KENU-219083 format. One record per residue (C-alpha): residue in one letter; x, y, z. Coordinates in steps of 0.25 Angstrom, whole numbers, padded with zeros to 4 digits, always signed. Layout:
residues N
aXYZ;...
//
This chain:
residues 807
m-0005-0065+0167;k+0004-0054+0166;d+0002-0038+0168;v+0008-0029+0161;t+0008-0013+0164;t+0012-0003+0153;l+0022+0006+0154;t+0017+0018+0145;e+0013+0029+0154;g+0021+0037+0164;w+0036+0039+0158;t+0043+0050+0157;l+0055+0053+0146;r+0068+0059+0152;h+0080+0065+0146;e+0090+0075+0154;n+0079+0086+0159;t+0066+0083+0150;a+0055+0072+0155;i+0043+0071+0147;p+0031+0062+0147;a+0034+0050+0139;q+0027+0038+0130;v+0031+0025+0132;p+0030+0019+0120;g+0036+0032+0114;c+0050+0037+0113;v+0057+0049+0115;h+0055+0056+0104;t+0039+0055+0106;d+0039+0059+0120;l+0048+0071+0115;l+0037+0074+0105;a+0026+0073+0114;a+0034+0083+0125;g+0036+0092+0115;r+0049+0091+0117;i+0054+0089+0101;p+0049+0093+0089;d+0042+0083+0079;p+0053+0076+0072;f+0044+0073+0061;l+0043+0086+0057;g+0053+0096+0050;r+0066+0093+0053;n+0063+0093+0069;e+0070+0078+0066;q+0084+0084+0068;e+0079+0091+0082;v+0076+0080+0089;a+0088+0072+0085;w+0094+0075+0099;v+0083+0066+0105;g+0090+0054+0099;h+0103+0058+0106;t+0098+0058+0120;d+0096+0047+0130;w+0081+0047+0136;t+0074+0041+0149;y+0061+0037+0151;v+0056+0036+0165;t+0042+0029+0173;v+0038+0023+0185;l+0033+0008+0188;g+0021+0011+0198;p+0013+0001+0205;r+0016-0014+0199;d+0010-0028+0199;t+0019-0036+0208;a+0009-0048+0207;h+0017-0055+0197;e+0032-0060+0196;r+0038-0053+0186;t+0038-0039+0180;d+0045-0035+0166;l+0049-0020+0161;v+0044-0022+0146;f+0049-0013+0135;d+0043-0017+0120;g+0054-0007+0115;l+0065+0001+0121;d+0071+0012+0110;t+0082+0009+0112;v+0094+0009+0122;a+0087+0009+0136;e+0089+0007+0150;i+0078+0004+0159;t+0079+0008+0173;l+0069+0002+0184;g+0072+0011+0198;d+0085+0012+0198;e+0088+0001+0191;t+0092-0003+0178;i+0084-0015+0171;g+0087-0015+0157;r+0094-0010+0145;t+0090-0009+0130;r+0096-0006+0118;n+0085-0011+0107;m+0073-0005+0102;h+0067-0019+0096;r+0067-0026+0108;s+0057-0026+0120;h+0064-0027+0132;r+0059-0033+0146;f+0066-0033+0161;d+0061-0040+0172;i+0059-0028+0184;t+0052-0037+0194;r+0063-0037+0204;r+0065-0022+0202;l+0051-0019+0204;a+0051-0028+0216;d+0059-0019+0224;a+0049-0009+0222;s+0035-0006+0230;p+0024-0011+0220;d+0018+0004+0221;a+0032+0011+0219;e+0035+0020+0206;v+0047+0013+0200;p+0055+0022+0190;l+0058+0016+0177;s+0069+0023+0166;v+0071+0020+0151;h+0083+0026+0147;f+0086+0027+0133;t+0100+0029+0127;s+0101+0037+0113;a+0102+0026+0103;y+0111+0035+0096;t+0120+0032+0108;e+0117+0017+0108;a+0121+0016+0094;q+0134+0024+0094;a+0139+0016+0106;v+0136+0003+0099;r+0142+0008+0086;t+0154+0012+0094;a+0156-0002+0099;l+0154-0009+0089;g+0157-0001+0078;e+0151+0006+0064;r+0141-0001+0055;p+0138+0003+0043;n+0124+0012+0042;s+0117+0017+0029;y+0111+0029+0041;p+0122+0037+0050;e+0116+0034+0061;p+0121+0019+0070;f+0106+0013+0071;q+0112-0002+0068;f+0119+0000+0082;i+0107+0001+0090;r+0093-0007+0090;k+0084+0004+0086;m+0075+0008+0075;a+0086+0010+0064;c+0078+0021+0058;s+0075+0030+0070;f+0090+0033+0067;g+0084+0039+0054;w+0083+0034+0040;d+0081+0038+0025;w+0066+0041+0028;g+0067+0041+0044;p+0073+0052+0054;t+0082+0051+0064;l+0074+0049+0077;v+0082+0041+0086;t+0073+0040+0098;a+0072+0032+0112;g+0061+0027+0120;m+0052+0015+0124;w+0045+0014+0111;r+0036+0001+0114;p+0029-0002+0127;v+0033-0004+0141;r+0027-0012+0151;l+0029-0020+0164;e+0023-0035+0163;h+0021-0043+0176;w+0022-0058+0175;s+0022-0071+0182;t+0026-0084+0180;a+0029-0083+0166;r+0028-0073+0154;l+0028-0077+0138;y+0042-0071+0136;q+0039-0075+0119;v+0029-0081+0109;r+0034-0085+0096;p+0023-0090+0086;l+0028-0099+0075;v+0017-0097+0066;t+0017-0109+0054;v+0007-0115+0045;d+0007-0130+0039;g-0003-0131+0028;t-0017-0125+0036;a-0011-0127+0048;g-0006-0115+0058;r+0003-0117+0068;a+0009-0107+0079;e+0020-0112+0087;l+0021-0101+0098;r+0035-0104+0104;i+0033-0099+0120;e+0044-0092+0128;v+0041-0088+0141;e+0047-0080+0154;r+0045-0086+0168;t+0046-0081+0184;r+0044-0096+0189;s+0044-0109+0182;g+0032-0118+0180;p+0024-0124+0169;l+0016-0115+0160;t+0006-0116+0147;a+0005-0109+0135;r-0008-0108+0130;a-0009-0103+0115;r-0022-0102+0105;i-0024-0096+0092;g-0039-0095+0087;e-0045-0108+0093;h-0032-0117+0093;t-0024-0118+0106;a-0012-0125+0110;s-0005-0125+0125;v+0008-0129+0130;t+0014-0131+0144;f+0028-0128+0147;s+0038-0126+0158;g+0050-0119+0153;d+0051-0106+0145;s+0047-0109+0131;a+0036-0118+0125;i+0031-0120+0111;l+0016-0119+0108;t+0009-0124+0095;v-0003-0119+0090;e-0010-0128+0078;v-0021-0120+0070;p-0026-0129+0060;d-0032-0123+0046;v-0026-0109+0050;t-0031-0097+0041;l-0017-0091+0036;w-0012-0076+0039;w-0010-0069+0024;p-0004-0057+0020;r-0014-0045+0015;g-0018-0049+0000;y-0014-0064+0002;g-0026-0068+0013;e-0031-0064+0026;q-0024-0059+0038;i-0028-0071+0049;l-0022-0068+0061;h-0025-0080+0074;e-0027-0074+0088;t-0017-0080+0096;q-0015-0082+0111;l-0003-0090+0119;q-0006-0089+0135;l+0006-0093+0145;i-0001-0100+0157;d+0005-0104+0171;e+0001-0117+0178;e-0010-0111+0186;g-0016-0107+0172;r-0015-0092+0172;t-0012-0084+0161;l+0002-0078+0163;d+0004-0073+0149;r-0001-0070+0134;w+0003-0069+0121;e-0007-0065+0109;r-0004-0063+0094;k-0011-0065+0081;l-0004-0076+0072;g-0005-0078+0060;f-0004-0090+0051;r+0005-0090+0039;t+0018-0095+0032;v+0029-0086+0026;t+0040-0090+0018;l+0051-0081+0009;d+0054-0088-0003;t+0068-0085-0007;e+0070-0095-0016;a+0081-0093-0029;d+0075-0091-0043;e+0078-0087-0056;h+0076-0072-0052;g+0086-0074-0040;t+0081-0077-0027;g+0067-0074-0022;f+0061-0066-0009;t+0045-0071-0009;l+0036-0071+0004;a+0025-0081+0004;v+0015-0082+0014;n+0007-0095+0016;g+0014-0100+0004;e+0010-0087-0005;r+0021-0080-0011;l+0019-0067-0013;f+0023-0053-0016;a+0027-0043-0005;r+0020-0028-0006;g+0029-0023+0004;v+0035-0010+0012;n+0044-0008+0020;w+0040-0001+0035;i+0048+0007+0043;p+0044+0013+0058;d+0032+0020+0054;d+0037+0032+0064;v+0051+0034+0068;f+0044+0034+0083;p+0040+0020+0084;s+0032+0020+0095;r+0022+0030+0089;v+0018+0019+0079;t+0007+0015+0085;p-0003+0002+0080;d-0013+0012+0074;r-0001+0017+0066;y+0003+0003+0062;r-0011+0000+0058;t-0012+0013+0049;r+0000+0010+0042;l-0001-0005+0039;t-0016-0005+0035;q-0010+0007+0025;a-0001-0004+0021;a-0009-0015+0019;e-0019-0004+0012;a-0007-0003+0002;g-0006-0017-0002;i+0006-0020+0006;d+0007-0035+0011;l+0021-0033+0018;v+0029-0023+0027;r+0044-0022+0029;i+0049-0019+0043;w+0060-0013+0039;g+0073-0016+0048;g+0076-0001+0053;g+0064+0001+0060;i+0058-0007+0071;y+0050-0021+0075;e+0037-0015+0073;a+0026-0016+0084;d+0016-0027+0086;a+0004-0019+0079;f+0013-0017+0066;y+0014-0034+0064;d+0000-0036+0070;l-0007-0026+0060;c+0003-0032+0049;d-0005-0046+0053;e-0018-0040+0051;l-0016-0032+0039;g-0007-0045+0031;l+0005-0036+0030;m+0017-0043+0029;v+0029-0041+0038;w+0043-0040+0034;q+0051-0039+0047;d+0066-0033+0046;f+0075-0035+0057;l+0080-0020+0062;f+0092-0019+0053;a+0094-0008+0042;c+0102-0003+0035;a+0115-0004+0044;a+0125-0014+0049;y+0123-0020+0060;p+0133-0024+0072;e+0131-0038+0077;e+0139-0037+0090;q+0133-0033+0104;p+0126-0025+0108;l+0117-0027+0095;r+0117-0041+0093;s+0110-0047+0106;e+0099-0035+0104;i+0097-0039+0088;e+0095-0054+0092;a+0085-0050+0105;e+0077-0040+0095;a+0076-0051+0084;r+0072-0061+0093;e+0060-0052+0099;n+0055-0047+0086;v+0055-0060+0078;t+0047-0065+0091;r+0037-0054+0092;l+0034-0052+0077;m+0034-0067+0072;p+0020-0069+0077;h+0014-0061+0066;p+0011-0067+0053;s+0013-0055+0044;l+0029-0055+0047;v+0033-0064+0034;l+0049-0060+0035;w+0060-0055+0044;n+0072-0048+0037;g+0086-0047+0045;n+0088-0031+0039;n+0086-0021+0031;e+0098-0018+0021;n+0110-0022+0030;l+0114-0034+0021;w+0112-0025+0008;g+0120-0014+0016;f+0133-0025+0019;r+0133-0029+0003;d+0132-0013-0003;w+0134-0002+0008;q+0149-0005+0010;w+0145-0010+0024;e+0156-0023+0021;e+0168-0013+0020;r+0163-0005+0032;l+0159-0016+0041;a+0174-0022+0041;g+0169-0034+0047;d+0159-0028+0058;s+0147-0036+0059;w+0134-0029+0052;g+0121-0037+0054;e+0123-0048+0043;g+0124-0058+0057;y+0109-0053+0059;y+0103-0055+0045;l+0109-0067+0043;g+0111-0074+0054;l+0104-0069+0070;l+0089-0064+0063;p+0088-0076+0055;r+0091-0086+0067;i+0081-0080+0076;v+0070-0079+0064;a+0074-0094+0062;e+0074-0097+0077;l+0059-0088+0082;d+0052-0086+0068;p+0056-0097+0058;t+0043-0095+0050;r+0046-0083+0045;p+0057-0079+0034;y+0069-0072+0036;w+0078-0063+0027;a+0091-0056+0030;g+0089-0044+0025;s+0082-0032+0016;p+0087-0033+0004;w+0094-0047+0004;s+0096-0056-0006;g+0096-0069+0003;s+0111-0072+0004;w+0124-0065+0002;d+0125-0072-0014;h+0118-0060-0018;h+0119-0046-0016;p+0109-0042-0006;n+0100-0033-0012;d+0100-0042-0026;p+0086-0039-0031;d+0086-0053-0036;h+0087-0061-0021;g+0078-0058-0010;t+0075-0043-0005;t+0080-0032-0012;h+0081-0016-0008;s+0078-0008-0022;w+0084+0006-0017;e+0093+0010-0031;v+0081+0015-0035;w+0076+0027-0026;n+0091+0029-0022;r+0097+0029-0035;t+0089+0026-0047;d+0074+0028-0053;y+0063+0018-0048;t+0060+0014-0062;d+0074+0006-0058;y+0065-0004-0050;l+0062-0011-0064;d+0075-0014-0065;t+0075-0027-0056;v+0065-0036-0050;p+0069-0039-0036;r+0064-0052-0029;f+0058-0043-0016;v+0060-0029-0014;a+0060-0025+0000;e+0063-0010-0002;f+0061-0001-0013;g+0055+0014-0011;w+0055+0028-0017;q+0054+0041-0009;a+0043+0051-0008;p+0039+0063+0002;p+0028+0061+0012;a+0014+0067+0009;h+0012+0083+0009;a+0005+0084+0023;t+0015+0076+0028;l+0027+0085+0024;r+0018+0097+0027;r+0018+0090+0042;a+0031+0085+0043;l+0038+0100+0037;p+0030+0109+0043;g+0030+0125+0038;e+0041+0120+0028;p+0039+0122+0013;l+0040+0107+0007;r+0049+0106-0003;a+0057+0093-0008;d+0071+0099-0002;s+0064+0106+0010;p+0071+0105+0022;g+0060+0098+0029;m+0058+0088+0017;l+0072+0085+0016;h+0074+0082+0030;h+0061+0073+0028;q+0069+0066+0018;k+0079+0057+0024;a+0083+0050+0012;e+0097+0052+0006;d+0096+0061-0005;g+0079+0058-0005;n+0076+0072-0012;g+0087+0068-0022;k+0081+0055-0025;l+0067+0060-0026;a+0071+0070-0037;r+0079+0059-0043;g+0067+0050-0044;l+0059+0062-0048;e+0066+0065-0059;h+0067+0051-0066;h+0052+0053-0067;f+0046+0068-0066;t+0051+0081-0069;l+0055+0085-0053;p+0044+0094-0050;d+0048+0109-0044;d+0036+0110-0033;f+0035+0101-0019;d+0021+0097-0022;r+0025+0089-0037;w+0039+0085-0029;h+0030+0078-0017;y+0019+0072-0028;l+0029+0067-0038;t+0039+0061-0025;q+0027+0052-0022;v+0024+0048-0035;n+0039+0044-0040;q+0038+0035-0025;a+0025+0029-0029;r+0030+0028-0044;a+0044+0021-0040;i+0036+0011-0031;a+0027+0007-0041;t+0039+0004-0051;g+0044-0005-0040;i+0032-0014-0037;e+0025-0014-0049;h+0037-0018-0055;w+0041-0030-0044;r+0027-0035-0042;s+0026-0038-0057;h+0037-0048-0056;w+0031-0055-0045;p+0035-0066-0041;r+0050-0063-0045;c+0050-0050-0036;a+0040-0053-0023;g+0039-0042-0015;t+0041-0028-0013;v+0044-0018+0000;v+0041-0003-0002;w+0050+0007+0006;q+0044+0011+0013;l+0028+0012+0019;n+0028+0021+0030;d+0036+0031+0036;c+0042+0035+0050;w+0040+0051+0049;p+0037+0061+0038;v+0047+0060+0027;t+0052+0059+0014;s+0053+0043+0011;w+0049+0031+0004;a+0036+0029+0012;a+0023+0026+0006;i+0015+0031+0018;d+0023+0045+0024;g+0028+0048+0039;d+0013+0054+0042;g+0006+0041+0038;r+0002+0048+0022;l+0001+0040+0011;k+0011+0043-0001;p+0006+0041-0013;l+0015+0027-0014;y+0006+0022-0003;h-0004+0022-0013;e+0005+0016-0025;l+0008+0003-0016;r-0008+0002-0015;r-0007+0000-0030;l+0007-0007-0031;y+0004-0017-0020;a-0011-0021-0022;d-0012-0037-0027;r-0014-0032-0042;l-0006-0022-0048;l-0004-0018-0063;t+0008-0013-0067;v+0016-0010-0082;q+0030-0016-0082;s+0040-0019-0093;r+0045-0034-0095;d+0055-0037-0105;g+0055-0024-0110;r+0039-0024-0114;l+0027-0016-0104;v+0020-0027-0097;v+0007-0024-0089;a+0010-0033-0076;a-0002-0038-0069;v+0003-0039-0053;n-0007-0048-0046;q-0005-0052-0030;s-0019-0056-0028;a-0024-0069-0026;t-0033-0069-0039;a-0030-0068-0052;w-0030-0055-0059;v-0039-0055-0072;t-0039-0042-0078;d-0039-0032-0092;v-0027-0024-0091;r-0031-0010-0100;l-0017-0004-0107;r-0018+0010-0112;r-0008+0016-0121;m-0011+0031-0117;t-0005+0045-0120;a-0002+0054-0110;d-0014+0063-0112;g-0023+0052-0111;r-0025+0044-0125;t-0027+0029-0125;l-0017+0025-0137;a-0019+0009-0136;q-0026+0001-0124;t-0028-0014-0123;i-0034-0023-0113;l-0023-0034-0107;p-0030-0045-0099;v-0023-0051-0089;r-0022-0062-0079;a-0014-0063-0066;a-0015-0074-0057;g-0015-0072-0042;r-0001-0067-0037;s+0004-0064-0049;v+0010-0054-0061;v+0005-0056-0074;c+0013-0046-0086;a+0007-0043-0099;d+0014-0035-0111;v+0008-0021-0116;p+0006-0023-0130;d+0013-0013-0140;e+0002-0004-0141;l+0001-0001-0127;l+0016+0003-0126;p+0016+0018-0123;d+0027+0026-0133;a+0040+0025-0125;g+0045+0037-0131;s+0034+0046-0131;g+0030+0050-0116;k+0016+0051-0120;e+0011+0037-0118;l+0008+0027-0105;l+0003+0014-0104;i-0009+0012-0093;a-0012-0001-0088;d-0027-0002-0081;a-0033-0016-0075;d-0043-0016-0063;g-0040-0003-0057;l-0026-0003-0059;r-0018+0005-0067;a-0002+0003-0072;l+0005+0015-0080;h+0016+0015-0090;l+0024+0027-0095;p+0036+0023-0102;v+0043+0036-0099;p+0045+0044-0086;d+0034+0054-0082;k+0043+0065-0085;e+0044+0062-0099;f+0028+0059-0099;a+0018+0068-0105;y+0010+0069-0095;p-0002+0080-0095;v-0005+0090-0087;p-0013+0083-0076;s-0028+0088-0078;y-0040+0081-0068;e-0053+0085-0060;v-0055+0084-0046;d-0067+0080-0037;v-0068+0081-0024;v-0080+0074-0017;r-0081+0071-0002;r-0086+0058+0003;e-0089+0054+0017;d-0077+0051+0020;r-0067+0055+0010;v-0066+0064-0002;d-0064+0059-0015;v-0055+0067-0025;v-0059+0064-0039;v-0049+0066-0049;t-0052+0065-0064;a-0040+0064-0075;r-0040+0073-0086;t-0029+0069-0090;l-0018+0058-0087;l-0015+0060-0071;r-0003+0052-0067;d-0001+0050-0052;l-0011+0059-0047;l-0011+0059-0033;l-0019+0067-0021;q-0012+0071-0012;a-0022+0071-0002;d-0013+0076+0011;r-0013+0090+0003;v-0027+0091+0004;a-0028+0088+0019;p-0015+0082+0028;t-0026+0072+0034;a-0032+0068+0019;t-0027+0055+0012;a-0031+0050-0001;d-0034+0035-0005;r-0025+0034-0016;g-0012+0039-0022;l-0008+0041-0038;v-0015+0038-0047;t-0015+0039-0062;l-0027+0045-0071;l-0031+0044-0085;p-0039+0056-0091;g-0054+0055-0088;e-0049+0045-0075;s-0054+0048-0060;v-0048+0045-0049;t-0055+0045-0034;i-0046+0048-0022;g-0052+0046-0008;v-0047+0057+0002;r-0048+0055+0016;g-0045+0064+0029;w-0049+0076+0023;s-0063+0084+0024;p-0062+0094+0013;s-0069+0108+0014;s-0081+0113+0006;d-0074+0122-0002;d-0073+0112-0015;a-0064+0121-0023;g-0055+0121-0010;t-0055+0106-0010;l-0053+0104-0024;a-0041+0113-0023;k-0036+0106-0012;v-0038+0094-0020;k-0031+0097-0033;a-0018+0103-0025;a-0017+0089-0019;l-0019+0081-0033;f-0004+0078-0040;a-0002+0070-0054;v+0010+0068-0062;e+0013+0081-0071;p+0019+0083-0085;a+0034+0085-0083;
//
């Protein structure tokens, strides 16, 4: 059996006269932070103070101490080097790297053999600034269009580390994934590719094995999946081993069935019966297809798992920290559990980030979260020449092989917005015949997926209509990104189209109040304060927030109302889109919100802010992505109540419709029987007598069924006759939480308790809620132990409560 020595301790980071302890895995910035050499770049405008770090070369050094000499081969293995590195052992350079997104292995057997087993052998990893490398490649290959000022497309590094419209510019370097020595003899498993298929009730795992050898001779590969085994003996460098699993229990996405995973072990055994190497994974048996057939509406884009066509309830995922080495398995579990608890069933890993760690995909397997994996290209024209092309091919081959065991992985996607950019962003004229990445997305990548992982669909890009016969962002064909809304128009324009699949759409809001207070220490909070503007990276972001508010509300004068209303507007925008598009299933087959998470404290499109606090949008997603959704929509000029039922069983209910006045009087009401079969949508006309007066601004329609509520106002909020909010508040101490009970005396629209204003550690179990006069809501608050001063506690709670007010 091979032996492994981890190399995580004893590293020093050096630059000129700087020498500080280093953490591996880690990066330059986190080491400098730990040593107190730089301020926290997440606070204030410190990002600007540490910009020099990314323009600097750095060296990590350690020594290899006493070593195992019983094996025939010793490899030095780096799971991730960020990015341009020269590795030196003793006084000899053993390798150079230029790709953050792949691992590197170096045979150092001979070099160690020249030294005594007890001798200390110096090991250094010198990192050249990513700026230096990117600029050199750009000079060699020629300029290419880019949506951002930095040349990130000329280096295989996490693109968003160079800055994005939600992220800081913190270009780091370091050993961001584990480092180790592997000692082995005879042979080792080079790679294992499991092609997992299902035929009827029979599962089949075809394990394609490649080995690396130090000597020839027969080897045996023996596999076990549960109680089912198979073995094969071979003399070459590859073999195929097939394990049949009859009457297999399938893996399903969450909401459709159980997430059954099968412990799988593969042993590599020599002719004397000794285990040389071992590969262990949890495999899931399922089928996944992508239906892109033409129909009366255009060209579809519908995922089906185990033959079940589904509406994808998705979010886009960016790196959870701009320093990815800080994202632990526990942090993945927290964030992905939050996703599952919000009703999300698909996570798209966006192409400007990273291929996430194995723990991410393990958790998606466990939680039933489908993964849409972008190859790492985003918002730029990428050269297809060397030195990039060979790196990109090696990176794609390694990551397809690494990730394909995961049943949660349902789609490979070639790029983010580059095919669209070529058509609409004046790239074609600027490129003047230079390569720009089309050969990757329509040639190299689909060939690699077809060769290595034919069990999954590949799509060339997002957005992409399926061919150049249609505009890349044509909503009637394939995937669509909806960014005219937010960038230029109001969110009500979502109602104008029914795309086949909405892979990106979003609306901004600031982070939680406590997050802002931590990120901007000592700064008076204003929408246009220096710190707020620095933590707003979108072009004219605050202007777009203001214009978006003005469509619906009178612009507030004070920060607290601005903060509350921009968060309300974000939740309303996403609700407008999802309710409309879900009501058009199966024509529309999915929505992927931009975005779930943030990588630092910032005003952004995220539902969970950079400190991990939940915005009102997160709680709204729980309603929007629930199996059952009640919404009021327009069909052919009439109002309808749409019952969206994504559960497997029929939804039989009575919808109570009320036409009410702003002061709480009921003008008319009726009961509307509704029956929606499983996985279906049913629309019922609103009777004429229930239609609010379109011009008065004093009437609204309310639909209630099974604890779900939908509202329709015929005018914008600023034209509606909201009463001054009036309510009673009671605080009840429980053993594990505090219950805040709010009883409405007037109509309360979008009541919100911002629990972090009560205490930075406090969290509320719900977001925006609308109450009619006399109704109550109980909001559970955890992470807060109020004092015995009842009056002071009540005052704190009341100061943290907000609702829509009259214009």
